[in-house]
C-alpha positions as CSV (number, residue, x, y, z in Angstrom):
1,M,0.0,0.0,0.0
2,A,2.9,2.4,0.9
3,D,4.5,1.8,-2.5
4,L,1.2,2.4,-4.3
5,R,0.7,5.7,-2.4
6,T,4.3,6.7,-3.2
7,T,3.8,6.0,-6.9
8,K,0.6,8.0,-7.1
9,T,2.3,10.9,-5.3
10,V,5.2,10.9,-7.7
11,H,2.7,10.8,-10.7
12,L,0.8,13.8,-9.3
13,I,4.0,15.8,-8.8
14,G,5.1,14.9,-12.3
15,F,1.8,16.3,-13.8
16,A,2.1,19.4,-11.7
17,S,5.6,20.0,-13.0
18,I,4.3,20.2,-16.5
19,F,1.7,22.9,-15.6
20,V,4.3,24.9,-13.7
21,A,6.7,24.7,-16.6
22,L,4.0,26.0,-19.0
23,A,3.2,28.9,-16.7
24,V,6.9,29.9,-16.2
25,M,7.6,29.5,-19.9
26,G,4.7,31.8,-20.8
27,L,5.9,34.5,-18.4
28,K,9.5,34.4,-19.6
29,Y,8.6,34.5,-23.2
30,A,6.3,37.5,-22.6
31,A,9.3,39.2,-20.8
32,Y,11.5,38.6,-23.9
33,R,8.8,39.8,-26.3
34,V,8.3,43.0,-24.3
35,T,12.0,43.9,-23.9
36,G,13.7,42.3,-27.0
37,S,16.6,41.2,-24.7
38,V,18.7,38.3,-25.9
39,A,19.5,37.5,-22.3
40,L,15.8,37.1,-21.5
41,Y,15.4,35.1,-24.7
42,S,18.0,32.7,-23.3
43,D,16.1,32.4,-20.1
44,A,12.8,31.7,-22.0
45,L,14.6,29.1,-24.2
46,E,15.7,27.2,-21.0
47,S,12.1,27.2,-19.9
48,I,11.2,25.3,-23.1
49,V,13.8,22.7,-22.0
50,N,12.1,22.7,-18.6
51,L,8.8,21.8,-20.2
52,V,10.3,19.1,-22.4
53,T,12.1,17.5,-19.4
54,A,9.0,17.7,-17.2
55,V,7.1,15.7,-19.9
56,A,10.1,13.2,-20.2
57,A,10.2,12.9,-16.4
58,L,6.5,12.0,-16.2
59,L,6.9,9.4,-19.0
60,A,9.9,7.9,-17.2
61,I,7.9,7.8,-13.9
62,N,5.1,6.0,-15.7
63,I,7.5,3.4,-17.1
64,S,9.4,3.0,-13.8
65,S,6.2,2.2,-11.9
66,R,5.3,-0.8,-14.1
67,P,5.6,-4.1,-12.3
68,A,8.3,-6.6,-13.1
69,D,7.6,-8.8,-16.1
70,K,9.1,-11.7,-18.0
71,N,11.6,-9.5,-19.9
72,H,12.3,-7.2,-17.0
73,P,12.3,-9.5,-13.9
74,F,13.9,-6.7,-11.7
75,G,11.3,-4.1,-12.8
76,H,11.6,-0.9,-14.8
77,H,13.0,1.3,-12.0
78,K,16.0,2.6,-14.0
79,A,13.8,4.4,-16.5
80,E,13.9,7.5,-14.3
81,Y,17.7,7.7,-14.7
82,L,17.3,7.7,-18.5
83,S,15.0,10.7,-18.1
84,A,17.6,12.5,-16.0
85,V,20.3,11.8,-18.6
86,L,18.0,13.1,-21.3
87,E,17.5,16.3,-19.3
88,G,21.3,16.8,-19.1
89,V,21.5,16.4,-22.9
90,L,18.7,18.8,-23.6
91,I,20.3,21.4,-21.3
92,V,23.5,21.2,-23.5
93,V,21.4,21.7,-26.6
94,A,19.8,24.8,-25.1
95,A,23.2,26.2,-24.2
96,I,24.4,25.8,-27.8
97,L,21.2,27.6,-29.1
98,I,21.7,30.4,-26.6
99,M,25.4,30.9,-27.7
100,R,24.2,31.2,-31.3
101,E,21.7,33.9,-30.4
102,A,24.2,35.7,-28.3
103,Y,26.7,35.8,-31.2
104,D,24.0,37.3,-33.4
105,A,23.4,40.0,-30.7
106,F,27.1,40.8,-30.6
107,L,27.0,41.4,-34.4
108,R,23.8,43.4,-34.3
109,P,23.3,45.0,-30.8
110,R,19.6,45.3,-29.8
111,E,17.7,48.0,-27.9
112,I,16.2,47.0,-24.6
113,S,12.7,48.4,-24.3
114,E,10.1,48.3,-21.5
115,F,12.7,47.0,-19.1
116,G,10.5,47.5,-15.9
117,Y,7.6,45.4,-17.2
118,G,9.8,42.7,-18.6
119,A,11.8,42.5,-15.4
120,L,8.6,42.1,-13.3
121,L,7.4,39.2,-15.5
122,S,10.8,37.6,-15.2
123,V,10.8,38.0,-11.4
124,L,7.3,36.4,-11.1
125,A,8.5,33.5,-13.2
126,T,11.7,33.1,-11.1
127,A,9.8,33.2,-7.8
128,G,7.4,30.4,-9.1
129,N,10.4,28.3,-10.2
130,G,12.2,28.8,-7.0
131,G,9.4,27.5,-4.8
132,W,8.7,24.6,-7.1
133,S,12.4,23.6,-7.4
134,A,12.7,23.4,-3.6
135,F,9.6,21.3,-3.4
136,L,10.8,18.9,-6.1
137,I,14.2,18.4,-4.5
138,R,12.7,17.8,-1.1
139,R,9.9,15.5,-2.1
140,G,12.0,13.8,-4.8
141,R,14.6,12.8,-2.2
142,A,11.9,11.6,0.2
143,L,10.2,9.6,-2.5
144,R,13.5,8.4,-3.9
145,S,12.7,9.6,-7.4
146,P,15.8,10.5,-9.5
147,A,13.6,12.1,-12.2
148,L,12.0,14.6,-9.7
149,V,15.3,15.4,-8.0
150,A,17.0,16.0,-11.4
151,D,14.1,18.2,-12.4
152,G,14.3,20.2,-9.2
153,W,18.0,20.8,-9.5
154,H,17.6,21.9,-13.1
155,L,14.9,24.4,-12.0
156,L,17.2,25.7,-9.3
157,T,19.9,26.5,-11.9
158,D,17.1,28.2,-13.9
159,V,16.3,30.3,-10.8
160,M,19.9,31.3,-10.3
161,T,20.5,32.2,-14.0
162,S,17.2,34.2,-14.1
163,A,18.2,36.2,-11.1
164,G,21.6,36.9,-12.7
165,V,19.9,37.9,-16.0
166,V,17.6,40.4,-14.3
167,A,20.4,41.9,-12.2
168,G,22.7,42.2,-15.3
169,L,19.9,43.7,-17.5
170,L,19.3,46.3,-14.8
171,L,23.0,47.3,-15.1
172,A,22.8,47.3,-18.9
173,W,19.7,49.4,-18.8
174,A,21.2,51.9,-16.3
175,T,24.5,52.2,-18.1
176,G,23.4,52.0,-21.7
177,L,26.0,49.3,-22.5
178,K,24.2,47.1,-25.0
179,V,27.1,44.6,-25.1
180,L,26.1,43.5,-21.5
181,D,23.0,41.8,-22.9
182,P,24.7,39.1,-25.1
183,L,27.5,38.8,-22.5
184,L,24.8,37.8,-19.9
185,A,23.4,35.3,-22.4
186,V,26.8,33.7,-22.8
187,A,27.2,33.5,-19.0
188,V,23.8,31.8,-18.8
189,A,24.7,29.3,-21.5
190,A,28.0,28.5,-19.7
191,Y,26.3,27.9,-16.4
192,I,23.5,25.7,-17.7
193,L,26.1,23.7,-19.7
194,W,27.9,23.0,-16.5
195,S,24.7,22.1,-14.6
196,G,23.5,19.9,-17.5
197,S,26.7,17.9,-17.5
198,K,26.5,17.5,-13.7
199,I,22.9,16.1,-13.9
200,A,24.0,13.6,-16.6
201,V,27.0,12.4,-14.7
202,T,25.0,11.9,-11.5
203,S,22.3,9.9,-13.4
204,M,25.0,7.7,-15.0
205,S,26.0,6.6,-11.5
206,G,22.5,5.2,-11.0
207,L,22.6,3.4,-14.3
208,L,25.9,1.9,-13.3
209,D,24.4,0.3,-10.1
210,E,25.8,2.7,-7.5
211,A,25.5,1.5,-3.9
212,A,22.9,3.1,-1.6
213,D,24.3,5.9,0.6
214,G,26.0,5.3,3.9
215,D,22.9,6.2,6.0
216,I,20.8,3.6,4.3
217,E,23.5,0.9,4.6
218,A,23.8,1.7,8.3
219,R,20.1,1.2,8.7
220,I,20.2,-2.1,6.8
221,R,23.0,-3.4,9.1
222,A,21.1,-2.3,12.2
223,A,18.0,-4.1,11.0
224,I,20.0,-7.3,10.4
225,K,21.5,-7.0,13.9
226,R,18.0,-6.6,15.5
227,S,16.4,-9.5,13.8
228,G,19.1,-12.0,13.0
229,N,19.0,-13.9,16.3
230,G,19.5,-17.6,15.7
231,A,22.0,-17.0,13.0
232,L,25.8,-16.7,13.6
233,E,26.7,-13.7,11.4
234,A,26.0,-11.8,8.2
235,H,28.6,-10.7,5.7
236,D,29.1,-9.4,2.1
237,V,26.2,-6.9,2.4
238,R,25.7,-5.4,-1.0
239,T,23.2,-2.8,-2.2
240,R,22.3,-1.1,-5.5
241,Q,19.9,1.7,-6.1
242,A,17.5,1.7,-9.1
243,G,15.1,4.7,-8.9
244,R,12.8,4.2,-5.9
245,A,13.9,0.5,-5.5
246,I,16.9,-0.6,-3.4
247,F,18.2,-4.1,-4.0
248,I,19.9,-5.6,-1.0
249,E,21.7,-8.9,-0.8
250,F,23.9,-10.6,1.8
251,H,25.2,-13.9,3.1
252,L,23.7,-15.3,6.3
253,V,25.8,-17.9,8.3
254,V,23.8,-20.4,10.4
255,P,24.8,-23.4,12.5
256,G,25.4,-26.4,10.4
257,S,22.9,-28.5,12.4
258,M,20.1,-26.0,11.8
259,T,17.2,-27.3,9.7
260,V,16.2,-25.6,6.4
261,H,12.9,-24.7,7.9
262,A,14.5,-22.9,10.9
263,A,16.9,-21.0,8.6
264,H,14.1,-20.1,6.3
265,E,12.2,-18.6,9.2
266,I,15.2,-16.4,10.1
267,C,15.4,-15.2,6.5
268,D,11.7,-14.3,6.5
269,R,12.1,-12.4,9.7
270,L,15.1,-10.5,8.3
271,E,13.4,-9.7,5.0
272,A,10.3,-8.3,6.8
273,E,12.4,-6.2,9.2
274,I,14.6,-4.7,6.4
275,E,11.6,-4.0,4.1
276,A,9.8,-2.3,6.9
277,E,12.9,-0.2,7.7
278,I,13.8,0.7,4.0
279,E,10.8,1.4,1.9
280,G,11.0,0.0,-1.6
281,S,13.7,-2.5,-0.7
282,E,14.0,-6.0,-2.3
283,V,16.0,-8.4,-0.2
284,V,17.9,-11.6,-1.3
285,I,19.7,-13.7,1.4
286,H,22.2,-16.5,0.7
287,V,22.3,-19.0,3.6
288,E,25.6,-20.6,4.4
289,P,26.8,-23.2,7.0
290,E,29.0,-22.1,9.9
291,H,32.4,-23.1,8.2
292,K,31.7,-20.2,5.8
293,A,32.0,-17.7,8.7
294,K,34.5,-14.9,8.3
295,D,35.6,-14.6,11.9
296,H,34.3,-11.0,12.4
297,S,36.4,-9.5,9.7
298,K,35.7,-6.0,8.3
299,G,32.1,-5.7,7.2
300,T,30.9,-8.8,9.1
301,I,27.9,-8.4,11.3
302,P,28.1,-10.8,14.3
303,L,24.6,-12.0,15.5
């Protein structure tokens, strides 16, 4: 039931992200049309990327929530990482388009008109993005959704670049230096290029079966310690994260004289304890006789 509620929550947030992206894109494009600023154009162009990635994130969330099947026995959880990688690639494409527009503005400087009205529209869009990005990062981490977290970090970079654009345009408008407008666009492109590469690299870690973070591994070991009575030790604890799922496996050493039924009961108890402690976890335990014990070496959990 908890997994079902989590999946529904992630879907609702994914839908909401699309509507927020549409609203912000509209405000930023209006700011560009009013002022004619290439820096605001770059900001509006990044908002188109925001919309595309919000749709991609929702599609990935839909795919990742599908149950395991014959061709995908471990589920479809990694689909969210593909969405995050796509987001990084699209950010790079947006940066290239912005650079091209900035180059054109260097060759043919543009007048900035109606700055006050345009700045107000941009500030409203930035405020909306700021609140939503903080929500996405917080809830994405709580729900263990790489797609939502990546979308939140992307929006946060959008907030920072938008703030820089407005501040820079204020300086350009006050000084009359038209060259500041395309220079700001180049700065925006460089920043989102860096943020896009960072998102892509982080997502690749998930595709390469990165282990769960230290806090989760500590909770797993504590759960084994609490519920492993009857066994002798556990060792070779391994984890891998795949979207909202965490796959956990370890070796459990039991007395050689223990029956299969008794060992199975210990495994059932351990699986229930770990799955209650770590939402979305899937546990595999390999039972071994006592001569396989590792004499409390590093990483061994005595029971």
